[in-house]
PDB file of N, CA, C, O and CB in Angstrom:
ATOM      1  N   VAL A   1       1.048  -1.146   0.008  1.00  0.00           N
ATOM      2  CA  VAL A   1       0.231  -0.026   0.124  1.00  0.00           C
ATOM      3  C   VAL A   1       1.223   1.400   0.222  1.00  0.00           C
ATOM      4  O   VAL A   1       2.058   1.746   1.058  1.00  0.00           O
ATOM      5  CB  VAL A   1      -0.737  -0.274   1.465  1.00  0.00           C
ATOM      6  N   ALA A   2       0.730   2.034  -1.013  1.00  0.00           N
ATOM      7  CA  ALA A   2       1.483   3.249  -1.201  1.00  0.00           C
ATOM      8  C   ALA A   2       0.772   4.174  -0.409  1.00  0.00           C
ATOM      9  O   ALA A   2      -0.447   4.337  -0.353  1.00  0.00           O
ATOM     10  CB  ALA A   2       1.633   3.710  -2.645  1.00  0.00           C
ATOM     11  N   LYS A   3       1.947   4.941   0.382  1.00  0.00           N
ATOM     12  CA  LYS A   3       1.668   5.984   1.494  1.00  0.00           C
ATOM     13  C   LYS A   3       2.604   7.365   1.354  1.00  0.00           C
ATOM     14  O   LYS A   3       3.595   7.807   1.935  1.00  0.00           O
ATOM     15  CB  LYS A   3       1.983   5.245   2.995  1.00  0.00           C
ATOM     16  N   PRO A   4       1.748   7.793   0.274  1.00  0.00           N
ATOM     17  CA  PRO A   4       2.359   9.307  -0.668  1.00  0.00           C
ATOM     18  C   PRO A   4       2.804  10.298   0.959  1.00  0.00           C
ATOM     19  O   PRO A   4       3.881  10.862   1.155  1.00  0.00           O
ATOM     20  CB  PRO A   4       0.485  10.454  -2.042  1.00  0.00           C
ATOM     21  N   GLN A   5       1.636  10.255   1.905  1.00  0.00           N
ATOM     22  CA  GLN A   5       2.642  11.580   3.065  1.00  0.00           C
ATOM     23  C   GLN A   5       3.851  11.045   4.359  1.00  0.00           C
ATOM     24  O   GLN A   5       4.275  11.555   5.397  1.00  0.00           O
ATOM     25  CB  GLN A   5       1.199  12.563   4.270  1.00  0.00           C
ATOM     26  N   ARG A   6       4.118   9.614   3.541  1.00  0.00           N
ATOM     27  CA  ARG A   6       5.330   9.387   4.373  1.00  0.00           C
ATOM     28  C   ARG A   6       6.518   9.654   3.600  1.00  0.00           C
ATOM     29  O   ARG A   6       6.598   9.513   2.379  1.00  0.00           O
ATOM     30  CB  ARG A   6       5.403   7.990   4.919  1.00  0.00           C
ATOM     31  N   SER A   7       7.613  10.120   4.517  1.00  0.00           N
ATOM     32  CA  SER A   7       8.781  10.645   4.035  1.00  0.00           C
ATOM     33  C   SER A   7       9.812   9.459   4.361  1.00  0.00           C
ATOM     34  O   SER A   7       9.944   9.317   5.577  1.00  0.00           O
ATOM     35  CB  SER A   7       9.120  12.095   4.708  1.00  0.00           C
ATOM     36  N   ILE A   8      10.631   8.506   3.535  1.00  0.00           N
ATOM     37  CA  ILE A   8      11.227   8.087   3.970  1.00  0.00           C
ATOM     38  C   ILE A   8      12.964   8.523   3.725  1.00  0.00           C
ATOM     39  O   ILE A   8      13.388   8.731   2.588  1.00  0.00           O
ATOM     40  CB  ILE A   8      10.678   7.088   3.773  1.00  0.00           C
ATOM     41  N   GLN A   9      13.653   8.598   4.673  1.00  0.00           N
ATOM     42  CA  GLN A   9      15.045   9.323   4.598  1.00  0.00           C
ATOM     43  C   GLN A   9      16.085   8.012   4.235  1.00  0.00           C
ATOM     44  O   GLN A   9      15.793   6.830   4.422  1.00  0.00           O
ATOM     45  CB  GLN A   9      15.485  10.194   6.254  1.00  0.00           C
ATOM     46  N   THR A  10      16.830   8.306   3.907  1.00  0.00           N
ATOM     47  CA  THR A  10      17.752   7.266   3.221  1.00  0.00           C
ATOM     48  C   THR A  10      19.182   7.279   4.344  1.00  0.00           C
ATOM     49  O   THR A  10      19.713   8.354   4.625  1.00  0.00           O
ATOM     50  CB  THR A  10      18.178   7.843   1.349  1.00  0.00           C
ATOM     51  N   ASN A  11      19.565   6.298   4.771  1.00  0.00           N
ATOM     52  CA  ASN A  11      20.668   6.223   5.635  1.00  0.00           C
ATOM     53  C   ASN A  11      21.609   5.541   5.086  1.00  0.00           C
ATOM     54  O   ASN A  11      21.300   4.913   4.074  1.00  0.00           O
ATOM     55  CB  ASN A  11      20.418   5.722   6.819  1.00  0.00           C
ATOM     56  N   VAL A  12      22.980   5.464   5.567  1.00  0.00           N
ATOM     57  CA  VAL A  12      24.612   4.881   5.123  1.00  0.00           C
ATOM     58  C   VAL A  12      24.209   3.404   4.613  1.00  0.00           C
ATOM     59  O   VAL A  12      25.073   2.941   3.868  1.00  0.00           O
ATOM     60  CB  VAL A  12      25.965   4.759   6.687  1.00  0.00           C
ATOM     61  N   GLU A  13      23.064   2.522   4.842  1.00  0.00           N
ATOM     62  CA  GLU A  13      22.921   1.064   4.015  1.00  0.00           C
ATOM     63  C   GLU A  13      22.517   1.549   2.958  1.00  0.00           C
ATOM     64  O   GLU A  13      22.834   0.844   2.000  1.00  0.00           O
ATOM     65  CB  GLU A  13      21.927  -0.133   4.501  1.00  0.00           C
ATOM     66  N   PHE A  14      21.901   2.526   2.668  1.00  0.00           N
ATOM     67  CA  PHE A  14      21.359   2.554   1.383  1.00  0.00           C
ATOM     68  C   PHE A  14      22.587   2.870   0.366  1.00  0.00           C
ATOM     69  O   PHE A  14      22.738   2.418  -0.769  1.00  0.00           O
ATOM     70  CB  PHE A  14      20.166   3.639   1.323  1.00  0.00           C
ATOM     71  N   TYR A  15      23.057   3.377   0.769  1.00  0.00           N
ATOM     72  CA  TYR A  15      24.649   3.916  -0.002  1.00  0.00           C
ATOM     73  C   TYR A  15      25.486   2.543  -0.019  1.00  0.00           C
ATOM     74  O   TYR A  15      26.017   2.020  -0.998  1.00  0.00           O
ATOM     75  CB  TYR A  15      25.723   5.325   1.106  1.00  0.00           C
ATOM     76  N   THR A  16      25.472   2.171   1.078  1.00  0.00           N
ATOM     77  CA  THR A  16      26.491   0.655   1.150  1.00  0.00           C
ATOM     78  C   THR A  16      26.052  -0.138   0.211  1.00  0.00           C
ATOM     79  O   THR A  16      26.794  -0.676  -0.612  1.00  0.00           O
ATOM     80  CB  THR A  16      26.445  -0.317   2.558  1.00  0.00           C
ATOM     81  N   ALA A  17      24.325  -0.330   0.273  1.00  0.00           N
ATOM     82  CA  ALA A  17      24.086  -1.299  -0.923  1.00  0.00           C
ATOM     83  C   ALA A  17      24.484  -1.389  -1.848  1.00  0.00           C
ATOM     84  O   ALA A  17      25.012  -2.351  -2.406  1.00  0.00           O
ATOM     85  CB  ALA A  17      23.274  -1.395  -1.339  1.00  0.00           C
ATOM     86  N   LEU A  18      24.179   0.221  -2.359  1.00  0.00           N
ATOM     87  CA  LEU A  18      24.572   0.607  -3.978  1.00  0.00           C
ATOM     88  C   LEU A  18      25.813   0.002  -4.592  1.00  0.00           C
ATOM     89  O   LEU A  18      25.840  -0.633  -5.646  1.00  0.00           O
ATOM     90  CB  LEU A  18      24.834   2.184  -4.147  1.00  0.00           C
ATOM     91  N   LEU A  19      27.161   0.364  -3.554  1.00  0.00           N
ATOM     92  CA  LEU A  19      28.475   0.265  -3.585  1.00  0.00           C
ATOM     93  C   LEU A  19      28.557  -1.555  -3.659  1.00  0.00           C
ATOM     94  O   LEU A  19      29.459  -2.034  -4.346  1.00  0.00           O
ATOM     95  CB  LEU A  19      29.206   1.139  -2.175  1.00  0.00           C
ATOM     96  N   LEU A  20      27.576  -2.516  -2.921  1.00  0.00           N
ATOM     97  CA  LEU A  20      27.824  -4.067  -2.809  1.00  0.00           C
ATOM     98  C   LEU A  20      27.131  -4.367  -3.938  1.00  0.00           C
ATOM     99  O   LEU A  20      27.508  -5.361  -4.559  1.00  0.00           O
ATOM    100  CB  LEU A  20      27.299  -4.903  -1.465  1.00  0.00           C
ATOM    101  N   GLU A  21      26.417  -3.886  -4.258  1.00  0.00           N
ATOM    102  CA  GLU A  21      25.996  -3.971  -5.544  1.00  0.00           C
ATOM    103  C   GLU A  21      26.707  -3.595  -6.808  1.00  0.00           C
ATOM    104  O   GLU A  21      26.766  -4.307  -7.810  1.00  0.00           O
ATOM    105  CB  GLU A  21      25.027  -3.378  -5.534  1.00  0.00           C
ATOM    106  N   ALA A  22      27.076  -2.776  -6.709  1.00  0.00           N
ATOM    107  CA  ALA A  22      28.280  -2.608  -7.896  1.00  0.00           C
ATOM    108  C   ALA A  22      29.177  -3.228  -7.943  1.00  0.00           C
ATOM    109  O   ALA A  22      29.641  -3.409  -9.068  1.00  0.00           O
ATOM    110  CB  ALA A  22      28.914  -1.589  -8.022  1.00  0.00           C
ATOM    111  N   ALA A  23      29.974  -3.957  -6.598  1.00  0.00           N
ATOM    112  CA  ALA A  23      31.197  -4.505  -6.397  1.00  0.00           C
ATOM    113  C   ALA A  23      30.659  -6.036  -6.647  1.00  0.00           C
ATOM    114  O   ALA A  23      31.441  -6.950  -6.385  1.00  0.00           O
ATOM    115  CB  ALA A  23      31.924  -4.104  -4.884  1.00  0.00           C
ATOM    116  N   GLY A  24      29.160  -6.389  -7.217  1.00  0.00           N
ATOM    117  CA  GLY A  24      28.871  -7.934  -7.506  1.00  0.00           C
ATOM    118  C   GLY A  24      28.716  -9.010  -6.014  1.00  0.00           C
ATOM    119  O   GLY A  24      28.951 -10.219  -6.024  1.00  0.00           O
ATOM    120  N   PHE A  25      28.322  -8.307  -4.949  1.00  0.00           N
ATOM    121  CA  PHE A  25      27.963  -9.373  -3.656  1.00  0.00           C
ATOM    122  C   PHE A  25      26.305  -9.433  -4.381  1.00  0.00           C
ATOM    123  O   PHE A  25      25.715  -8.619  -5.091  1.00  0.00           O
ATOM    124  CB  PHE A  25      28.159  -8.546  -1.512  1.00  0.00           C
ATOM    125  N   PRO A  26      25.882 -10.833  -3.816  1.00  0.00           N
ATOM    126  CA  PRO A  26      24.233 -11.218  -3.755  1.00  0.00           C
ATOM    127  C   PRO A  26      24.081 -10.421  -2.896  1.00  0.00           C
ATOM    128  O   PRO A  26      24.899 -10.055  -2.052  1.00  0.00           O
ATOM    129  CB  PRO A  26      23.599 -12.687  -3.385  1.00  0.00           C
ATOM    130  N   LYS A  27      22.521  -9.941  -3.123  1.00  0.00           N
ATOM    131  CA  LYS A  27      21.807  -9.182  -2.013  1.00  0.00           C
ATOM    132  C   LYS A  27      21.167  -9.911  -0.701  1.00  0.00           C
ATOM    133  O   LYS A  27      20.578  -9.438   0.270  1.00  0.00           O
ATOM    134  CB  LYS A  27      20.696  -8.487  -2.678  1.00  0.00           C
ATOM    135  N   GLU A  28      21.513 -11.251  -1.055  1.00  0.00           N
ATOM    136  CA  GLU A  28      21.337 -12.175   0.207  1.00  0.00           C
ATOM    137  C   GLU A  28      22.435 -12.239   0.986  1.00  0.00           C
ATOM    138  O   GLU A  28      22.491 -13.052   1.908  1.00  0.00           O
ATOM    139  CB  GLU A  28      21.015 -13.552  -0.095  1.00  0.00           C
ATOM    140  N   ALA A  29      23.626 -11.233   0.658  1.00  0.00           N
ATOM    141  CA  ALA A  29      24.517 -11.175   1.983  1.00  0.00           C
ATOM    142  C   ALA A  29      25.062  -9.910   2.001  1.00  0.00           C
ATOM    143  O   ALA A  29      26.241  -9.583   2.137  1.00  0.00           O
ATOM    144  CB  ALA A  29      25.706 -12.237   2.087  1.00  0.00           C
ATOM    145  N   PHE A  30      23.720  -8.984   1.794  1.00  0.00           N
ATOM    146  CA  PHE A  30      24.001  -7.446   2.421  1.00  0.00           C
ATOM    147  C   PHE A  30      23.602  -7.412   3.741  1.00  0.00           C
ATOM    148  O   PHE A  30      24.199  -6.474   4.271  1.00  0.00           O
ATOM    149  CB  PHE A  30      23.205  -6.229   1.700  1.00  0.00           C
ATOM    150  N   SER A  31      22.971  -7.906   4.438  1.00  0.00           N
ATOM    151  CA  SER A  31      22.535  -7.960   6.044  1.00  0.00           C
ATOM    152  C   SER A  31      23.959  -8.728   6.943  1.00  0.00           C
ATOM    153  O   SER A  31      24.393  -8.535   8.078  1.00  0.00           O
ATOM    154  CB  SER A  31      20.826  -9.137   6.231  1.00  0.00           C
ATOM    155  N   ASN A  32      24.332  -9.523   5.983  1.00  0.00           N
ATOM    156  CA  ASN A  32      25.691  -9.824   6.698  1.00  0.00           C
ATOM    157  C   ASN A  32      26.830  -9.315   6.521  1.00  0.00           C
ATOM    158  O   ASN A  32      27.815  -9.733   7.129  1.00  0.00           O
ATOM    159  CB  ASN A  32      26.028 -10.884   6.596  1.00  0.00           C
ATOM    160  N   VAL A  33      26.881  -8.272   5.609  1.00  0.00           N
ATOM    161  CA  VAL A  33      28.054  -7.481   5.584  1.00  0.00           C
ATOM    162  C   VAL A  33      27.849  -6.411   6.323  1.00  0.00           C
ATOM    163  O   VAL A  33      28.772  -5.778   6.836  1.00  0.00           O
ATOM    164  CB  VAL A  33      28.475  -7.107   4.343  1.00  0.00           C
ATOM    165  N   PHE A  34      26.657  -6.124   6.439  1.00  0.00           N
ATOM    166  CA  PHE A  34      26.282  -4.705   7.135  1.00  0.00           C
ATOM    167  C   PHE A  34      26.018  -5.080   8.895  1.00  0.00           C
ATOM    168  O   PHE A  34      25.924  -4.163   9.710  1.00  0.00           O
ATOM    169  CB  PHE A  34      24.605  -3.972   6.278  1.00  0.00           C
ATOM    170  N   ALA A  35      25.948  -6.139   9.189  1.00  0.00           N
ATOM    171  CA  ALA A  35      26.442  -6.536  10.763  1.00  0.00           C
ATOM    172  C   ALA A  35      27.740  -6.808  10.482  1.00  0.00           C
ATOM    173  O   ALA A  35      28.322  -6.070  11.276  1.00  0.00           O
ATOM    174  CB  ALA A  35      25.707  -7.885  11.587  1.00  0.00           C
ATOM    175  N   ALA A  36      28.843  -7.576   9.669  1.00  0.00           N
ATOM    176  CA  ALA A  36      29.879  -7.456  10.000  1.00  0.00           C
ATOM    177  C   ALA A  36      30.376  -6.085  10.211  1.00  0.00           C
ATOM    178  O   ALA A  36      31.112  -5.907  11.182  1.00  0.00           O
ATOM    179  CB  ALA A  36      30.449  -8.096   9.280  1.00  0.00           C
ATOM    180  N   GLY A  37      30.104  -5.152   9.496  1.00  0.00           N
ATOM    181  CA  GLY A  37      30.733  -3.665   9.719  1.00  0.00           C
ATOM    182  C   GLY A  37      30.608  -3.516  11.144  1.00  0.00           C
ATOM    183  O   GLY A  37      31.590  -3.166  11.799  1.00  0.00           O
ATOM    184  N   ARG A  38      29.331  -3.782  11.773  1.00  0.00           N
ATOM    185  CA  ARG A  38      29.272  -3.208  13.338  1.00  0.00           C
ATOM    186  C   ARG A  38      29.573  -3.948  14.491  1.00  0.00           C
ATOM    187  O   ARG A  38      29.361  -3.655  15.667  1.00  0.00           O
ATOM    188  CB  ARG A  38      28.013  -2.795  13.679  1.00  0.00           C
ATOM    189  N   VAL A  39      30.241  -5.225  13.869  1.00  0.00           N
ATOM    190  CA  VAL A  39      30.923  -5.972  15.195  1.00  0.00           C
ATOM    191  C   VAL A  39      31.806  -5.511  16.048  1.00  0.00           C
ATOM    192  O   VAL A  39      31.784  -5.743  17.257  1.00  0.00           O
ATOM    193  CB  VAL A  39      31.560  -6.989  14.920  1.00  0.00           C
ATOM    194  N   ALA A  40      32.733  -4.748  15.388  1.00  0.00           N
ATOM    195  CA  ALA A  40      33.943  -4.030  16.066  1.00  0.00           C
ATOM    196  C   ALA A  40      33.164  -3.208  17.332  1.00  0.00           C
ATOM    197  O   ALA A  40      33.483  -3.300  18.517  1.00  0.00           O
ATOM    198  CB  ALA A  40      34.846  -2.865  14.861  1.00  0.00           C
ATOM    199  N   GLY A  41      32.012  -2.345  16.754  1.00  0.00           N
ATOM    200  CA  GLY A  41      31.458  -1.308  17.729  1.00  0.00           C
ATOM    201  C   GLY A  41      30.804  -2.158  18.829  1.00  0.00           C
ATOM    202  O   GLY A  41      30.880  -1.791  20.001  1.00  0.00           O
ATOM    203  N   TRP A  42      29.993  -3.586  18.385  1.00  0.00           N
ATOM    204  CA  TRP A  42      29.311  -4.134  19.404  1.00  0.00           C
ATOM    205  C   TRP A  42      30.163  -4.744  20.430  1.00  0.00           C
ATOM    206  O   TRP A  42      29.814  -4.942  21.594  1.00  0.00           O
ATOM    207  CB  TRP A  42      28.428  -5.029  18.914  1.00  0.00           C
ATOM    208  N   ILE A  43      31.535  -5.086  19.815  1.00  0.00           N
ATOM    209  CA  ILE A  43      32.525  -5.864  20.853  1.00  0.00           C
ATOM    210  C   ILE A  43      32.728  -4.847  21.831  1.00  0.00           C
ATOM    211  O   ILE A  43      32.364  -5.005  22.996  1.00  0.00           O
ATOM    212  CB  ILE A  43      34.036  -6.415  20.236  1.00  0.00           C
ATOM    213  N   ALA A  44      33.408  -3.593  21.337  1.00  0.00           N
ATOM    214  CA  ALA A  44      33.770  -2.175  22.367  1.00  0.00           C
ATOM    215  C   ALA A  44      32.732  -2.055  23.239  1.00  0.00           C
ATOM    216  O   ALA A  44      32.912  -1.763  24.421  1.00  0.00           O
ATOM    217  CB  ALA A  44      33.887  -0.628  21.598  1.00  0.00           C
ATOM    218  N   HIS A  45      31.371  -2.309  22.630  1.00  0.00           N
ATOM    219  CA  HIS A  45      30.479  -1.337  23.704  1.00  0.00           C
ATOM    220  C   HIS A  45      29.980  -2.794  24.748  1.00  0.00           C
ATOM    221  O   HIS A  45      29.310  -2.591  25.760  1.00  0.00           O
ATOM    222  CB  HIS A  45      28.739  -0.227  22.711  1.00  0.00           C
ATOM    223  N   ALA A  46      30.316  -3.928  24.426  1.00  0.00           N
ATOM    224  CA  ALA A  46      30.384  -4.881  25.576  1.00  0.00           C
ATOM    225  C   ALA A  46      31.337  -4.809  26.417  1.00  0.00           C
ATOM    226  O   ALA A  46      31.148  -5.058  27.608  1.00  0.00           O
ATOM    227  CB  ALA A  46      30.424  -6.067  25.242  1.00  0.00           C
ATOM    228  N   ARG A  47      32.752  -4.383  25.830  1.00  0.00           N
ATOM    229  CA  ARG A  47      33.784  -4.756  26.647  1.00  0.00           C
ATOM    230  C   ARG A  47      33.755  -3.290  27.530  1.00  0.00           C
ATOM    231  O   ARG A  47      34.236  -3.388  28.659  1.00  0.00           O
ATOM    232  CB  ARG A  47      35.276  -5.215  25.759  1.00  0.00           C
ATOM    233  N   GLU A  48      33.306  -2.110  27.186  1.00  0.00           N
ATOM    234  CA  GLU A  48      33.155  -1.089  28.332  1.00  0.00           C
ATOM    235  C   GLU A  48      32.001  -1.377  29.296  1.00  0.00           C
ATOM    236  O   GLU A  48      31.874  -0.615  30.254  1.00  0.00           O
ATOM    237  CB  GLU A  48      32.927   0.333  27.750  1.00  0.00           C
ATOM    238  N   GLN A  49      31.286  -2.231  29.172  1.00  0.00           N
ATOM    239  CA  GLN A  49      30.042  -2.623  30.021  1.00  0.00           C
ATOM    240  C   GLN A  49      30.708  -3.708  30.811  1.00  0.00           C
ATOM    241  O   GLN A  49      30.754  -3.776  32.040  1.00  0.00           O
ATOM    242  CB  GLN A  49      28.618  -3.161  29.138  1.00  0.00           C
ATOM    243  N   GLN A  50      31.008  -4.202  30.301  1.00  0.00           N
ATOM    244  CA  GLN A  50      31.858  -4.982  31.158  1.00  0.00           C
ATOM    245  C   GLN A  50      32.957  -4.667  32.580  1.00  0.00           C
ATOM    246  O   GLN A  50      33.060  -5.052  33.745  1.00  0.00           O
ATOM    247  CB  GLN A  50      32.549  -5.440  30.221  1.00  0.00           C
ATOM    248  N   ALA A  51      33.738  -3.618  31.531  1.00  0.00           N
ATOM    249  CA  ALA A  51      34.823  -3.073  32.483  1.00  0.00           C
ATOM    250  C   ALA A  51      34.252  -2.132  33.478  1.00  0.00           C
ATOM    251  O   ALA A  51      34.832  -2.151  34.564  1.00  0.00           O
ATOM    252  CB  ALA A  51      35.954  -2.327  31.710  1.00  0.00           C
ATOM    253  N   THR A  52      33.118  -1.201  33.351  1.00  0.00           N
ATOM    254  CA  THR A  52      32.530  -0.796  34.128  1.00  0.00           C
ATOM    255  C   THR A  52      31.577  -1.027  34.979  1.00  0.00           C
ATOM    256  O   THR A  52      31.179  -0.265  35.861  1.00  0.00           O
ATOM    257  CB  THR A  52      32.405  -0.301  33.805  1.00  0.00           C
ATOM    258  N   GLY A  53      31.122  -2.314  34.666  1.00  0.00           N
ATOM    259  CA  GLY A  53      29.914  -2.930  35.461  1.00  0.00           C
ATOM    260  C   GLY A  53      28.764  -2.400  35.305  1.00  0.00           C
ATOM    261  O   GLY A  53      27.849  -2.774  36.039  1.00  0.00           O
ATOM    262  N   ARG A  54      28.530  -1.383  34.292  1.00  0.00           N
ATOM    263  CA  ARG A  54      27.261  -0.800  33.993  1.00  0.00           C
ATOM    264  C   ARG A  54      26.899  -0.894  32.840  1.00  0.00           C
ATOM    265  O   ARG A  54      27.815  -1.035  32.030  1.00  0.00           O
ATOM    266  CB  ARG A  54      27.144   0.371  34.254  1.00  0.00           C
ATOM    267  N   LEU A  55      25.461  -0.858  32.284  1.00  0.00           N
ATOM    268  CA  LEU A  55      24.934  -0.804  30.815  1.00  0.00           C
ATOM    269  C   LEU A  55      25.223   0.721  30.792  1.00  0.00           C
ATOM    270  O   LEU A  55      25.029   1.630  31.599  1.00  0.00           O
ATOM    271  CB  LEU A  55      23.173  -1.343  30.472  1.00  0.00           C
ATOM    272  N   ILE A  56      25.990   0.614  29.025  1.00  0.00           N
ATOM    273  CA  ILE A  56      25.670   2.316  28.609  1.00  0.00           C
ATOM    274  C   ILE A  56      24.198   2.526  28.408  1.00  0.00           C
ATOM    275  O   ILE A  56      23.394   1.602  28.285  1.00  0.00           O
ATOM    276  CB  ILE A  56      26.434   2.850  27.061  1.00  0.00           C
ATOM    277  N   ARG A  57      23.916   3.735  28.384  1.00  0.00           N
ATOM    278  CA  ARG A  57      22.676   4.249  28.309  1.00  0.00           C
ATOM    279  C   ARG A  57      22.715   5.897  27.957  1.00  0.00           C
ATOM    280  O   ARG A  57      23.350   6.866  28.373  1.00  0.00           O
ATOM    281  CB  ARG A  57      21.986   3.906  29.659  1.00  0.00           C
ATOM    282  N   PRO A  58      21.623   5.645  26.909  1.00  0.00           N
ATOM    283  CA  PRO A  58      21.591   6.939  26.063  1.00  0.00           C
ATOM    284  C   PRO A  58      21.573   8.310  26.998  1.00  0.00           C
ATOM    285  O   PRO A  58      20.851   8.249  27.993  1.00  0.00           O
ATOM    286  CB  PRO A  58      20.202   6.907  25.090  1.00  0.00           C
ATOM    287  N   GLN A  59      22.272   9.486  26.777  1.00  0.00           N
ATOM    288  CA  GLN A  59      22.281  10.610  27.526  1.00  0.00           C
ATOM    289  C   GLN A  59      21.106  11.415  27.097  1.00  0.00           C
ATOM    290  O   GLN A  59      21.011  12.439  27.773  1.00  0.00           O
ATOM    291  CB  GLN A  59      23.554  11.325  27.408  1.00  0.00           C
ATOM    292  N   SER A  60      20.325  11.307  26.335  1.00  0.00           N
ATOM    293  CA  SER A  60      19.431  12.024  25.666  1.00  0.00           C
ATOM    294  C   SER A  60      18.324  11.311  26.065  1.00  0.00           C
ATOM    295  O   SER A  60      18.450  10.193  26.565  1.00  0.00           O
ATOM    296  CB  SER A  60      19.633  12.178  24.236  1.00  0.00           C
ATOM    297  N   ARG A  61      16.860  12.025  25.840  1.00  0.00           N
ATOM    298  CA  ARG A  61      15.336  11.728  25.739  1.00  0.00           C
ATOM    299  C   ARG A  61      15.027  11.769  24.563  1.00  0.00           C
ATOM    300  O   ARG A  61      15.612  12.614  23.883  1.00  0.00           O
ATOM    301  CB  ARG A  61      14.431  12.563  26.408  1.00  0.00           C
ATOM    302  N   TYR A  62      14.119  10.981  23.968  1.00  0.00           N
ATOM    303  CA  TYR A  62      13.156  11.258  22.569  1.00  0.00           C
ATOM    304  C   TYR A  62      12.412  12.134  22.999  1.00  0.00           C
ATOM    305  O   TYR A  62      11.919  12.103  24.126  1.00  0.00           O
ATOM    306  CB  TYR A  62      12.228  10.094  21.913  1.00  0.00           C
ATOM    307  N   VAL A  63      12.211  13.126  22.078  1.00  0.00           N
ATOM    308  CA  VAL A  63      10.941  14.275  22.768  1.00  0.00           C
ATOM    309  C   VAL A  63      10.140  14.293  21.380  1.00  0.00           C
ATOM    310  O   VAL A  63       9.707  15.375  20.985  1.00  0.00           O
ATOM    311  CB  VAL A  63      11.589  16.268  23.389  1.00  0.00           C
ATOM    312  N   GLY A  64       9.957  13.282  20.724  1.00  0.00           N
ATOM    313  CA  GLY A  64       9.158  13.583  19.378  1.00  0.00           C
ATOM    314  C   GLY A  64       7.821  13.130  19.623  1.00  0.00           C
ATOM    315  O   GLY A  64       7.320  13.339  20.728  1.00  0.00           O
ATOM    316  N   PRO A  65       7.036  12.399  18.517  1.00  0.00           N
ATOM    317  CA  PRO A  65       5.916  12.328  18.569  1.00  0.00           C
ATOM    318  C   PRO A  65       5.410  10.685  19.113  1.00  0.00           C
ATOM    319  O   PRO A  65       5.866   9.873  18.308  1.00  0.00           O
ATOM    320  CB  PRO A  65       5.526  12.837  17.252  1.00  0.00           C
ATOM    321  N   VAL A  66       4.844  10.191  19.905  1.00  0.00           N
ATOM    322  CA  VAL A  66       4.682   9.450  20.694  1.00  0.00           C
ATOM    323  C   VAL A  66       4.203   8.425  19.450  1.00  0.00           C
ATOM    324  O   VAL A  66       3.277   8.700  18.687  1.00  0.00           O
ATOM    325  CB  VAL A  66       3.841   9.921  21.926  1.00  0.00           C
ATOM    326  N   PRO A  67       5.042   7.128  19.381  1.00  0.00           N
ATOM    327  CA  PRO A  67       4.910   5.993  18.726  1.00  0.00           C
ATOM    328  C   PRO A  67       3.413   5.073  18.632  1.00  0.00           C
ATOM    329  O   PRO A  67       2.883   4.476  19.569  1.00  0.00           O
ATOM    330  CB  PRO A  67       5.934   5.281  19.323  1.00  0.00           C
ATOM    331  N   ASP A  68       2.953   5.156  17.295  1.00  0.00           N
ATOM    332  CA  ASP A  68       1.644   4.109  17.594  1.00  0.00           C
ATOM    333  C   ASP A  68       2.163   2.903  18.477  1.00  0.00           C
ATOM    334  O   ASP A  68       3.358   2.672  18.663  1.00  0.00           O
ATOM    335  CB  ASP A  68       0.950   3.402  16.050  1.00  0.00           C
ATOM    336  N   LEU A  69       0.888   2.002  19.111  1.00  0.00           N
ATOM    337  CA  LEU A  69       1.408   1.204  19.771  1.00  0.00           C
ATOM    338  C   LEU A  69       0.605  -0.201  18.947  1.00  0.00           C
ATOM    339  O   LEU A  69      -0.555  -0.296  18.547  1.00  0.00           O
ATOM    340  CB  LEU A  69       1.215   1.570  21.389  1.00  0.00           C
ATOM    341  N   VAL A  70       1.719  -1.176  18.896  1.00  0.00           N
ATOM    342  CA  VAL A  70       1.674  -2.102  18.197  1.00  0.00           C
ATOM    343  C   VAL A  70       1.054  -3.474  18.832  1.00  0.00           C
ATOM    344  O   VAL A  70       1.696  -4.133  19.649  1.00  0.00           O
ATOM    345  CB  VAL A  70       2.886  -2.155  17.754  1.00  0.00           C
ATOM    346  N   ALA A  71      -0.033  -3.783  18.460  1.00  0.00           N
ATOM    347  CA  ALA A  71      -1.025  -4.731  18.961  1.00  0.00           C
ATOM    348  C   ALA A  71       0.048  -6.117  18.725  1.00  0.00           C
ATOM    349  O   ALA A  71      -0.335  -7.251  19.016  1.00  0.00           O
ATOM    350  CB  ALA A  71      -2.702  -4.697  17.980  1.00  0.00           C
TER     351      ALA A  71
END
């Protein structure tokens, strides 16, 4: 169903997908490549949380519209 009033913003994965497609990667591999690019950050966060003994929490609060609840 088309939603003309909805504005979709592109993110870095959009441009990464273009590069991966141009490089000949199969579309089925895109999610794995995106995840592989984040593994270093995930590991760094996990190590920091282990070292400090506390979870990393956001330093800001969401102030946008309240999202619709999903049933």
